[in-house]
PAMIZA-644860 format. One record per residue (C-alpha): residue in one letter; residue number from 1; x, y, z. Coordinates in nm, 2 decimals, decimal comma. Each point is the difference from the previous one (the first is absolute). Layout:
   r     k        X        Y        Z
   A   NUM        X        Y        Z
...
This chain:
   r     k        X        Y        Z
   M     1     0,00     0,00     0,00
   Q     2     0,13     0,34    -0,09
   T     3     0,09     0,24     0,28
   T     4    -0,14     0,34     0,02
   A     5     0,33     0,15    -0,12
   M     6     0,02    -0,25    -0,29
   R     7    -0,35     0,10    -0,11
   G     8     0,10     0,36     0,03
   H     9     0,30    -0,04    -0,23
   T    10    -0,21    -0,20    -0,24
   E    11    -0,26     0,28    -0,02
   L    12     0,27     0,26    -0,03
   A    13     0,15    -0,18    -0,30
   R    14    -0,34    -0,04    -0,15
   G    15    -0,09     0,36     0,06
   L    16     0,32     0,13    -0,16
   R    17    -0,05    -0,23    -0,30
   L    18    -0,36     0,11    -0,05
   H    19     0,10     0,37     0,03
   A    20     0,23    -0,06    -0,29
   D    21    -0,22    -0,22    -0,21
   G    22    -0,35    -0,04     0,13
   P    23    -0,31     0,17     0,15
   V    24     0,12     0,26     0,24
   H    25    -0,29    -0,03     0,24
   D    26     0,10    -0,37     0,04
   A    27     0,36     0,13     0,06
   Y    28    -0,12     0,24     0,27
   A    29    -0,20    -0,28     0,17
   S    30     0,30    -0,24     0,00
   L    31     0,24     0,28     0,12
   S    32    -0,24     0,10     0,28
   L    33    -0,02    -0,36     0,12
   A    34     0,38    -0,03    -0,02
   R    35     0,03     0,31     0,21
   S    36    -0,21    -0,14     0,28
   E    37     0,16    -0,35    -0,02
   L    38     0,35     0,14     0,02
   G    39    -0,05     0,21     0,31
   E    40     0,29    -0,17     0,18
   Q    41     0,24     0,08    -0,29
   P    42     0,00     0,38    -0,01
   G    43     0,22     0,03    -0,32
   A    44    -0,22    -0,24    -0,20
   A    45    -0,32     0,15     0,14
   L    46     0,12     0,35    -0,11
   T    47     0,08    -0,13    -0,35
   A    48    -0,36    -0,14    -0,02
   T    49    -0,14     0,33     0,13
   L    50     0,18     0,22    -0,24
   A    51    -0,09    -0,23    -0,29
   A    52    -0,37     0,01     0,11
   V    53     0,02     0,38    -0,02
   N    54     0,13    -0,03    -0,36
   A    55    -0,27    -0,25    -0,09
   A    56    -0,28     0,22     0,14
   W    57     0,15     0,30    -0,20
   S    58     0,01    -0,20    -0,32
   A    59    -0,37    -0,09     0,05
   G    60    -0,09     0,36     0,05
   D    61    -0,18    -0,10     0,32
   H    62     0,01     0,31     0,22
   V    63    -0,15    -0,18     0,30
   A    64     0,24    -0,29    -0,02
   C    65     0,29     0,25    -0,04
   V    66    -0,09     0,19     0,31
   E    67    -0,05    -0,33     0,19
   A    68     0,34    -0,14    -0,12
   L    69     0,18     0,32     0,08
   T    70    -0,15     0,03     0,34
   T    71     0,09    -0,35     0,08
   A    72     0,36     0,04    -0,13
   L    73     0,05     0,32     0,21
   G    74    -0,09    -0,20     0,31
   Q    75     0,29    -0,23    -0,04
   A    76     0,30     0,05     0,22
   A    77     0,24    -0,13    -0,26
   L    78    -0,09     0,29    -0,23
   D    79     0,24     0,29     0,02
   G    80     0,21     0,24    -0,21
   A    81    -0,09     0,06    -0,37
   P    82    -0,27    -0,27    -0,01
   R    83    -0,19     0,16     0,29
   D    84     0,04     0,35    -0,16
   Y    85    -0,13    -0,14    -0,33
   L    86    -0,31    -0,16     0,14
   T    87    -0,06     0,30     0,23
   G    88     0,00     0,23    -0,29
   M    89    -0,22    -0,23    -0,21
   L    90    -0,26    -0,03     0,28
   A    91     0,00     0,38     0,04
   L    92    -0,07     0,04    -0,37
   L    93    -0,28    -0,25     0,00
   H    94    -0,16     0,20     0,28
   G    95     0,04     0,32    -0,20
   R    96     0,27     0,15     0,23
   T    97     0,24     0,11    -0,26
   S    98     0,21     0,23     0,23
   E    99     0,06    -0,29     0,24
   A   100     0,11    -0,23    -0,28
   A   101     0,26     0,23    -0,15
   G   102     0,27    -0,03     0,27
   P   103     0,02    -0,38     0,04
   L   104    -0,02    -0,06    -0,38
   R   105     0,27     0,25    -0,07
   R   106     0,23    -0,17     0,26
   V   107    -0,06    -0,32    -0,19
   V   108     0,11     0,15    -0,33
   R   109     0,31     0,17     0,15
   G   110     0,10    -0,32     0,17
   A   111    -0,05    -0,22    -0,30
   L   112     0,20     0,24    -0,23
   A   113     0,29     0,00     0,25
   G   114     0,06    -0,38    -0,05
   H   115    -0,01    -0,27    -0,26
   D   116    -0,25    -0,26     0,14
   P   117    -0,25    -0,07    -0,28
   E   118    -0,29    -0,07     0,23
   A   119     0,06     0,32     0,18
   L   120     0,03     0,19    -0,33
   L   121    -0,33    -0,15    -0,12
   R   122    -0,17     0,11     0,32
   G   123     0,16     0,34    -0,05
   A   124    -0,13     0,02    -0,35
   A   125    -0,35    -0,08     0,12
   A   126     0,02     0,26     0,28
   A   127     0,12     0,26    -0,25
   L   128    -0,30    -0,07    -0,23
   L   129    -0,24     0,02     0,30
   T   130     0,14     0,35     0,08
   G   131    -0,01     0,11    -0,37
   D   132     0,38     0,02    -0,02
   V   133     0,02    -0,17    -0,34
   Q   134     0,36     0,09    -0,06
   D   135     0,12    -0,18     0,32
   G   136    -0,23    -0,28    -0,10
   C   137     0,18    -0,03    -0,33
   R   138     0,34     0,01     0,17
   A   139    -0,08    -0,26     0,27
   G   140    -0,16    -0,23    -0,25
   A   141     0,29     0,03    -0,24
   R   142     0,25    -0,08     0,27
   A   143    -0,20    -0,31     0,11
   L   144    -0,01    -0,10    -0,37
   A   145     0,38     0,03    -0,03
   A   146     0,04    -0,22     0,31
   A   147    -0,24    -0,26    -0,14
   R   148     0,18    -0,01    -0,33
   A   149     0,34    -0,04     0,17
   A   150    -0,14    -0,29     0,20
   G   151    -0,16    -0,16    -0,31
   D   152    -0,33    -0,02     0,18
   S   153    -0,28     0,01    -0,26
   A   154    -0,28     0,01     0,26
   L   155     0,16     0,30     0,16
   V   156     0,05     0,16    -0,34
   A   157    -0,37    -0,04    -0,07
   R   158    -0,09     0,16     0,33
   A   159     0,25     0,29    -0,03
   T   160    -0,10     0,09    -0,36
   E   161    -0,36     0,02     0,12
   Y   162     0,09     0,28     0,24
   V   163     0,23     0,17    -0,25
   A   164    -0,25    -0,01    -0,29
   Y   165    -0,29     0,12     0,22
   A   166     0,22     0,29     0,14
   E   167     0,10     0,10    -0,35
   L   168    -0,36    -0,02    -0,11
   R   169    -0,10     0,24     0,28
   A   170     0,29     0,23    -0,10
   G   171    -0,13     0,01    -0,36
   R   172     0,30    -0,18    -0,15
   H   173    -0,20    -0,24    -0,20
   A   174     0,28    -0,13    -0,23
   Q   175     0,21    -0,10     0,29
   A   176    -0,29    -0,15     0,18
   R   177    -0,07    -0,21    -0,31
   E   178     0,36    -0,13    -0,02
   H   179     0,01    -0,10     0,37
   A   180    -0,35    -0,16    -0,02
   L   181     0,11    -0,21    -0,29
   T   182     0,31    -0,11     0,19
   G   183    -0,21    -0,08     0,31
   L   184    -0,26    -0,19    -0,21
   R   185     0,27    -0,23    -0,13
   A   186     0,14    -0,05     0,35
   A   187    -0,34    -0,07     0,15
   E   188    -0,08    -0,26    -0,27
   Q   189     0,34    -0,16     0,06
   S   190    -0,05    -0,02     0,38
   R   191    -0,37    -0,10    -0,03
   R   192    -0,14     0,31     0,17
   A   193    -0,33     0,04    -0,19
   N   194    -0,12     0,27     0,23
   T   195     0,31     0,21    -0,05
   A   196    -0,04    -0,06    -0,38
   A   197    -0,35     0,14     0,02
   H   198     0,13     0,32     0,15
   H   199     0,25     0,04    -0,28
   H   200    -0,26    -0,06    -0,26
   A   201    -0,21     0,27     0,16
   V   202     0,29     0,25    -0,01
   L   203     0,07    -0,09    -0,36
   A   204    -0,37     0,06    -0,08
   L   205     0,02     0,35     0,15
   T   206     0,32     0,09    -0,18
   A   207    -0,15    -0,12    -0,33
   A   208    -0,31     0,22     0,08
   V   209     0,24     0,29    -0,01
   Q   210     0,25    -0,10    -0,26
   G   211    -0,20    -0,25    -0,21
   P   212    -0,07    -0,20    -0,19
   P   213    -0,36    -0,05     0,11
   G   214     0,01    -0,37    -0,07
   H   215     0,27    -0,05     0,26
   V   216    -0,23     0,16     0,26
   V   217    -0,26    -0,26    -0,06
   D   218     0,25    -0,29     0,00
   H   219     0,17     0,10     0,32
   A   220    -0,32     0,10     0,18
   T   221    -0,17    -0,33    -0,10
   A   222     0,30    -0,19     0,14
   A   223     0,01     0,20     0,32
   L   224    -0,38    -0,04     0,06
   A   225     0,00    -0,37    -0,07
   T   226     0,23    -0,07     0,30
   A   227    -0,10     0,30     0,21
   R   228    -0,37    -0,08     0,01
   R   229     0,06    -0,37     0,06
   H   230     0,24     0,07     0,28
   G   231    -0,17     0,30     0,15
   L   232     0,28     0,26    -0,08
   A   233    -0,16     0,34     0,03
   Q   234     0,30     0,21    -0,12
   P   235     0,05    -0,16    -0,34
   V   236    -0,38     0,01    -0,05
   T   237     0,00     0,37     0,07
   L   238     0,29     0,08    -0,23
   A   239    -0,11    -0,22    -0,29
   E   240    -0,36     0,14     0,00
   W   241     0,15     0,35     0,02
   A   242     0,22    -0,07    -0,30
   L   243    -0,30    -0,12    -0,20
   A   244    -0,20     0,31     0,10
   R   245     0,28     0,23    -0,11
   T   246     0,02    -0,17    -0,33
   E   247    -0,38     0,03    -0,05
   L   248     0,03     0,37     0,09
   V   249     0,29     0,08    -0,25
   E   250    -0,19    -0,19    -0,27
   G   251    -0,30     0,23     0,04
   R   252    -0,23    -0,24     0,21
   P   253    -0,04     0,20     0,32
   A   254    -0,33    -0,17     0,10
   D   255     0,16    -0,34    -0,02
   A   256     0,29     0,12     0,21
   A   257    -0,23     0,16     0,26
   G   258    -0,22    -0,31     0,02
   R   259     0,31    -0,22     0,05
   L   260     0,14     0,21     0,29
   V   261    -0,34     0,04     0,17
   S   262    -0,04    -0,37     0,00
   L   263     0,35    -0,05     0,13
   L   264    -0,04     0,25     0,29
   A   265    -0,34    -0,13     0,09
   S   266     0,10    -0,36     0,03
   A   267     0,07    -0,14     0,34
   E   268     0,29    -0,20    -0,15
   G   269     0,10     0,27    -0,25
   A   270     0,24     0,29     0,05
   H   271     0,28    -0,03     0,26
   F   272    -0,08     0,25     0,28
   A   273     0,35     0,16    -0,03
   L   274    -0,04     0,05    -0,38
   R   275    -0,35     0,14    -0,03
   G   276     0,12     0,36     0,00
   L   277     0,24    -0,07    -0,30
   V   278    -0,29    -0,10    -0,23
   L   279    -0,25     0,27     0,10
   P   280     0,15     0,28    -0,22
   T   281    -0,05    -0,23    -0,30
   L   282    -0,36    -0,07     0,10
   V   283    -0,07     0,38     0,04
   E   284     0,15     0,06    -0,35
   A   285    -0,20    -0,28    -0,16
   A   286    -0,33     0,09     0,17
   V   287     0,03     0,36    -0,10
   S   288     0,08    -0,09    -0,36
   A   289    -0,30    -0,24     0,00
   G   290    -0,23     0,28     0,14
   D   291    -0,05    -0,19     0,33
   H   292     0,07     0,29     0,24
   A   293    -0,17    -0,17     0,30
   T   294     0,25    -0,29    -0,02
   A   295     0,29     0,25    -0,05
   R   296    -0,11     0,21     0,31
   A   297    -0,02    -0,31     0,22
   A   298     0,34    -0,11    -0,11
   L   299     0,14     0,35     0,06
   S   300    -0,14     0,00     0,35
   E   301     0,18    -0,33     0,08
   L   302     0,31     0,13    -0,16
   A   303     0,00     0,31     0,22
   G   304    -0,03    -0,22     0,31
   W   305     0,28    -0,23    -0,12
   S   306     0,23     0,29    -0,08
   R   307    -0,02     0,12     0,36
   T   308     0,14    -0,33     0,14
   A   309     0,20    -0,14    -0,29
   S   310     0,37     0,08    -0,07
   D   311     0,00     0,02    -0,37
   P   312     0,23     0,26    -0,17
   Q   313    -0,25     0,04    -0,29
   G   314    -0,30     0,02     0,23
   P   315    -0,04     0,38     0,03
   A   316     0,04     0,05    -0,38
   L   317    -0,25    -0,27    -0,08
   L   318    -0,26     0,13     0,24
   L   319     0,03     0,35    -0,15
   R   320    -0,03    -0,15    -0,35
   C   321    -0,32    -0,19     0,09
   R   322    -0,15     0,31     0,16
   A   323     0,07     0,20    -0,31
   L   324    -0,18    -0,26    -0,21
   L   325    -0,31     0,04     0,20
   C   326     0,00     0,38     0,02
   S   327    -0,31     0,17    -0,14
   T   328     0,18     0,33    -0,07
   E   329     0,29     0,03    -0,25
   A   330     0,19     0,26     0,21
   E   331     0,00    -0,23     0,30
   A   332     0,09    -0,31    -0,21
   D   333     0,29     0,19    -0,16
   A   334     0,13     0,11     0,34
   L   335    -0,01    -0,36     0,14
   F   336     0,17    -0,14    -0,31
   R   337     0,28     0,26     0,04
   Q   338     0,04    -0,10     0,36
   A   339     0,02    -0,37    -0,10
   H   340     0,27     0,08    -0,25
   A   341     0,21     0,17     0,27
   A   342    -0,06    -0,30     0,24
   H   343     0,12    -0,24    -0,27
   L   344     0,32     0,20    -0,04
   E   345     0,06    -0,05     0,37
   A   346    -0,09    -0,37     0,00
   G   347     0,17    -0,10    -0,32
   G   348    -0,12    -0,27    -0,23
   L   349    -0,04     0,06    -0,37
   F   350    -0,31    -0,21    -0,07
   E   351    -0,25     0,15     0,25
   S   352     0,12     0,35    -0,08
   A   353    -0,06    -0,07    -0,37
   V   354    -0,35    -0,13     0,07
   T   355    -0,08     0,32     0,19
   F   356     0,12     0,21    -0,30
   L   357    -0,21    -0,22    -0,23
   L   358    -0,32     0,04     0,20
   H   359     0,05     0,37     0,05
   G   360     0,06     0,05    -0,37
   R   361    -0,30    -0,21    -0,09
   R   362    -0,23     0,20     0,23
   L   363     0,14     0,33    -0,14
   G   364    -0,07    -0,12    -0,35
   R   365    -0,36    -0,11     0,09
   H   366    -0,07     0,35     0,14
   G   367     0,11     0,21    -0,29
   R   368     0,36     0,07     0,08
   P   369     0,19    -0,19    -0,27
   S   370     0,31     0,21     0,02
   D   371     0,05    -0,07     0,38
   A   372    -0,10    -0,36    -0,07
   R   373     0,27    -0,04    -0,26
   E   374     0,26     0,13     0,25
   R   375    -0,10    -0,26     0,27
   L   376    -0,03    -0,28    -0,25
   R   377     0,35     0,07    -0,14
   D   378     0,13    -0,03     0,35
   A   379    -0,18    -0,33     0,05
   L   380     0,13    -0,14    -0,33
   L   381     0,36     0,10     0,09
   L   382    -0,02    -0,19     0,33
   F   383    -0,17    -0,30    -0,14
   E   384     0,25    -0,03    -0,27
   R   385     0,29     0,04     0,24
   G   386    -0,14    -0,27     0,22
   G   387    -0,08    -0,24    -0,29
   A   388    -0,37     0,01     0,07
   D   389    -0,10    -0,07    -0,36
   P   390    -0,38    -0,07     0,04
   W   391    -0,03     0,32     0,20
   A   392     0,21     0,20    -0,24
   D   393    -0,24    -0,12    -0,28
   R   394    -0,30     0,11     0,20
   T   395     0,16     0,34     0,06
   R   396     0,08     0,04    -0,37
   T   397    -0,37    -0,05    -0,08
   E   398    -0,10     0,27     0,25
   L   399     0,27     0,23    -0,13
   R   400    -0,13    -0,04    -0,36
   A   401    -0,35     0,09     0,12
   A   402     0,14     0,31     0,18
   E   403     0,19     0,11    -0,30
   A   404    -0,30    -0,05    -0,23
   A   405    -0,22     0,21     0,24
   L   406     0,27     0,26     0,01
   A   407     0,01     0,01    -0,38
   T   408    -0,37     0,06    -0,03
   S   409    -0,04     0,23     0,30
   V   410    -0,09     0,37    -0,04
   P   411     0,24     0,24     0,17
   D   412    -0,17     0,25     0,24
   V   413     0,08     0,29    -0,24
   L   414    -0,22    -0,16    -0,27
   T   415    -0,31    -0,07     0,21
   D   416    -0,17     0,32    -0,12
   L   417     0,01    -0,12    -0,36
   T   418    -0,30    -0,17    -0,16
   P   419     0,06    -0,35    -0,13
   H   420     0,02     0,13    -0,36
   Q   421     0,25     0,27     0,10
   L   422     0,21    -0,26     0,19
   R   423     0,01    -0,23    -0,31
   I   424     0,13     0,30    -0,21
   A   425     0,25     0,10     0,27
   R   426     0,15    -0,35     0,01
   R   427     0,04    -0,02    -0,37
   V   428     0,17     0,34    -0,01
   A   429     0,24    -0,12     0,27
   A   430     0,06    -0,31    -0,21
   G   431     0,12     0,23    -0,28
   E   432    -0,29    -0,02    -0,24
   T   433    -0,09     0,30    -0,21
   N   434    -0,35     0,16     0,01
   R   435    -0,08    -0,16    -0,34
   E   436     0,10    -0,35     0,12
   I   437    -0,21     0,05     0,31
   A   438    -0,30     0,11    -0,20
   E   439     0,03    -0,31    -0,22
   H   440     0,03    -0,23     0,30
   L   441    -0,30     0,16     0,18
   S   442    -0,21     0,05    -0,31
   V   443    -0,04     0,38     0,06
   S   444     0,11     0,30    -0,20
   V   445     0,34     0,17     0,05
   R   446    -0,18     0,31     0,10
   T   447    -0,17    -0,19     0,29
   V   448     0,34    -0,12     0,11
   D   449     0,14     0,35    -0,01
   C   450    -0,29     0,13     0,21
   H   451     0,03    -0,27     0,26
   L   452     0,38     0,05     0,02
   R   453    -0,04     0,37     0,07
   N   454    -0,25    -0,08     0,28
   I   455     0,24    -0,26     0,14
   F   456     0,28     0,26     0,01
   V   457    -0,22     0,24     0,19
   L   458    -0,12    -0,26     0,25
   L   459     0,35    -0,11     0,07
   G   460     0,16     0,34     0,00
   I   461     0,25    -0,09    -0,27
   R   462     0,10     0,15    -0,34
   S   463     0,16    -0,28    -0,21
   R   464    -0,02    -0,36    -0,10
   V   465     0,34    -0,05     0,17
   E   466    -0,14     0,11     0,34
   L   467    -0,30    -0,23    -0,06
   A   468     0,22    -0,30    -0,06
   L   469     0,18     0,07     0,33
   Q   470    -0,34    -0,03     0,18
   V   471    -0,12    -0,32    -0,16
   P   472     0,18    -0,33     0,07
   P   473     0,18    -0,10    -0,32
   S   474    -0,11    -0,36     0,03
   T   475    -0,37     0,09    -0,02
   G   476     0,01     0,21    -0,31
   A   477     0,06    -0,27    -0,26
   A   478    -0,26    -0,23     0,16
   A   479    -0,28     0,25     0,00
   H   480    -0,30    -0,06    -0,23
């Protein structure tokens, strides 16, 4: 008959195996049982406890996370960086951001001061929890270097997961893609299906930014196949977000909004720590689809999330979403400008480019094609610099519309002219003679002369040269 300690070690091994390649709720149950069975072996019990916390996090189970963290913090064997890490996590889960910052930053500093890969992975996770994505990248990269030096494919798979996610949060999509591809190969080699699902989800998100769209579907499908079967909330959230972004850039905002509403409403859908990341996409999709009620509800949740989350892009994204829902153009323009300034402070090309795109599109829709063109050119430059090809294509479409509107718009100085006078003025600016204008408009030369004299009086000018300066050259040849 197995002893209690033997059963504990059996369940610990089972829980760790399931966490790598199985349903994470089952992993949590086995690890919780192992923790209780290993009470007389503090070191092994602590290992089970910490693994149970990770399994609850993977499941996106807020209640189980709080329970596991509370239990872990009650263990006498827990001290140093592990205690700081779990203390900070628990404070965050209770919405006490200020209490979490100190312990989590100590974890990051301690990890970066050494070379232990497990400590570095914990430091990377702590940095991401505080929104310090740069330290998250550094800690993850150092853990990856240690894993490669040791030739440990399982550790490579885990380390690249942290690195790729940190780079994704930093807006470095090309680097995130390369690390996720490396991690995917290592996860498959070490038979860590759950880690592979995370990498597929990151690859879906990078493809949603950089293309091609077919890669989004392929990686999202692969991520969801494992994630739904094994109860992994984080890959589900990232994969569905990637699909929604692709629907949005392809001009299907209603589909994108419906997908995200379903994700956020499901009890087993979005990971509680990632809900805020997808809300800006939902606001944009709902506004584009004309569903302002859904957009306002998402904005309300985003505002609450921004008060407690530590995301460097959070303030800019909240300002952008508020601008999208403004009823007055002056207020919307002011909020967009504040969002641009916040993006400059936070960094990250892609989100900044999206804000320029949305600002430009709104300006174009409200009769300001010249201002729209300026914002859209900024967006296009950033999308091209970041390799966001689908989004650059979308921006080019908006830019062409703005330039077409600008070409056919009537300058303020010409608004006093009648439509017939305006047609004549444009043809004069295009270089046509009075006789040519008369032939095109099927009127007499005398009529053209008369109209032209009246145009000169109305505009306070004396020559055809002055008239040409007041009419956009691109409009003259196209007038009929």
